[in-house]
C-alpha positions in Angstrom: -2.4 -19.8 2.8 -2.2 -16.2 2.5 -0.3 -14.7 -0.8 3.2 -13.1 0.0 3.9 -10.1 -2.1 7.1 -8.2 -2.9 6.6 -4.7 -4.4 9.4 -2.3 -5.6 8.3 1.2 -6.2 8.0 4.8 -5.0 6.0 6.3 -2.3 3.1 8.6 -3.8 2.7 10.6 -0.5 4.1 10.9 3.0 3.0 7.9 5.3 0.1 8.8 7.8 -0.2 7.2 11.3 -3.5 6.0 13.1 -3.0 5.3 16.7 -5.5 3.0 18.5 -6.7 3.4 22.1 -4.6 0.3 23.1 -1.4 1.9 22.2 -0.8 0.1 19.0 -0.6 1.9 15.6 -0.8 1.5 11.9 1.5 3.2 9.4 -0.2 3.7 5.9 1.4 4.5 2.5 0.9 4.0 -1.1 3.5 2.4 -3.4 3.4 3.1 -6.9 5.2 0.3 -9.2 5.7 0.6 -13.1 5.5 -2.0 -15.6 6.3 -1.4 -19.5 5.0 -2.8 -22.6 5.3 -2.2 -26.3 2.0 -1.9 -28.2 1.0 -2.8 -31.6 2.5 0.3 -33.2 5.7 -0.3 -31.5 4.9 2.6 -28.9 6.5 2.0 -25.3 3.6 2.0 -22.8 4.2 2.7 -19.0 1.4 1.0 -16.7 1.5 2.3 -13.0 -0.4 0.3 -10.4 -0.9 1.7 -6.8 -0.6 -0.4 -3.8 -2.0 0.5 -0.5 0.2 -0.6 2.3 -0.3 -1.1 6.1 2.3 -1.4 8.6 0.8 -2.6 12.0 3.0 -1.8 15.0 3.0 -1.9 18.9 3.8 1.8 19.2 4.5 4.4 16.7 7.9 4.3 15.1 8.5 8.0 14.2 11.8 7.7 12.5 10.3 5.0 10.2 7.5 7.4 9.5 10.0 10.1 8.9 11.8 8.0 6.2 8.5 7.2 4.5 8.2 10.3 2.5 6.7 10.9 -1.0 9.1 10.0 -3.6 11.1 7.6 -1.4 12.1 4.4 -3.2 11.1 1.1 -1.2 10.9 -2.6 -1.4 7.8 -3.8 0.4 7.1 -7.3 1.4 4.0 -8.7 3.0 0.5 -10.3 2.9 -1.9 -9.4 0.6 -4.9 -9.1 2.2 -8.5 -8.2 1.3 -11.7 -6.1 2.9 -15.3 -6.8 1.8 -18.1 -4.7 3.1 -21.5 -3.8 2.0 -23.1 -0.3 1.9 -27.0 0.6 1.6 -27.9 3.4 -0.5 -31.5 4.1 -0.4 -33.2 0.7 -1.3 -29.8 -0.4 -3.0 -27.1 -2.5 -1.6 -23.7 -2.0 -2.8 -20.8 -4.5 -2.3 -17.3 -3.1 -1.8 -14.0 -4.8 -2.3 -10.4 -3.6 -1.5 -7.0 -5.0 -1.2 -3.9 -4.0 0.9 -0.6 -5.2 1.7 0.1 -5.9 5.3 3.8 -5.1 5.4 6.3 -7.4 7.1 9.5 -5.6 5.7 10.2 -2.4 4.2 13.6 -1.6 2.6 14.0 2.2 2.1 16.4 3.4 -0.7 17.2 6.9 -0.6 
């Protein structure tokens, strides 16, 4: 079972597009979501989390790309995905992990 996520936030930069030889494409963008808490001194603290998002498409949807610009308010829903890979540096092997949201739907609020 894959984890479904819903992330409200703002785009941190304009979306980018990668096109593949088979005509398919991926639209990539990052979303900042904020949460707040009060510390022991009563000060309100903002915590910002960044989420990498990828929307896989059969072809580039330029209208969508144009709407996904820095500062746009969005609600992203999708599946939480993980990548793992290993890199050899000299005699040392370094394991890397990252996560991204494979986007199913995007609501854009201008």
